C-alpha positions in Angstrom: -65.4 12.9 -41.2 -68.2 15.3 -40.6 -66.6 17.8 -42.8 -65.8 15.7 -45.7 -69.4 15.0 -45.9 -70.4 19.3 -46.3 -67.6 18.9 -48.7 -69.3 15.9 -50.6 -67.7 14.2 -53.7 -64.7 13.2 -54.3 -63.5 14.4 -50.7 -65.7 12.6 -49.1 -64.8 9.4 -50.7 -61.2 10.3 -50.6 -61.5 10.2 -46.9 -63.2 7.2 -47.1 -60.1 5.6 -48.4 -57.6 7.4 -46.2 -59.6 5.5 -43.0 -59.7 2.7 -45.2 -55.7 2.8 -45.4 -55.3 3.7 -41.8 -57.3 0.9 -40.4 -55.7 -1.6 -42.5 -52.3 -0.4 -41.4 -53.4 -1.6 -37.8 -55.1 -4.4 -39.1 -53.3 -5.6 -42.2 -55.3 -8.1 -45.2 -58.3 -9.8 -43.7 -59.4 -11.7 -46.6 -63.1 -12.2 -44.7 -62.8 -8.2 -44.9 -63.8 -8.4 -41.3 -61.5 -6.2 -39.6 -60.2 -4.5 -42.8 -62.0 -3.5 -46.5 -59.2 -5.0 -47.7 -58.9 -9.0 -49.2 -55.8 -8.3 -51.1 -52.5 -6.1 -51.8 -53.7 -4.9 -55.0 -56.5 -3.2 -53.5 -54.4 -1.4 -50.9 -52.3 -0.2 -53.8 -55.1 0.9 -55.9 -56.6 3.1 -53.5 -52.8 4.5 -52.5 -52.3 5.8 -55.7 -55.6 7.5 -55.9 -54.8 8.9 -53.2 -51.5 10.1 -54.5 -53.2 11.5 -57.6 -55.8 13.4 -56.1 -52.9 15.0 -53.7 -50.5 15.7 -56.4 -53.5 17.6 -58.9 -54.5 19.2 -56.0 -50.9 20.8 -55.0 -50.7 21.5 -58.3 -53.6 24.1 -58.7 -51.9 25.9 -55.5 
């Protein structure tokens, strides 16, 4: 997490998303947004797609 802060920008945001998805893996959906920031599966799908798109771009640049 600290390294993501140093790099900043998109990497910082994507690190936060990855951590939220990790929390979701253990806590599932939370209608009140207390244990998980995800209140519906569409939000989860959107964040997974966002991470996948970034990884695709990063790997293509290698």
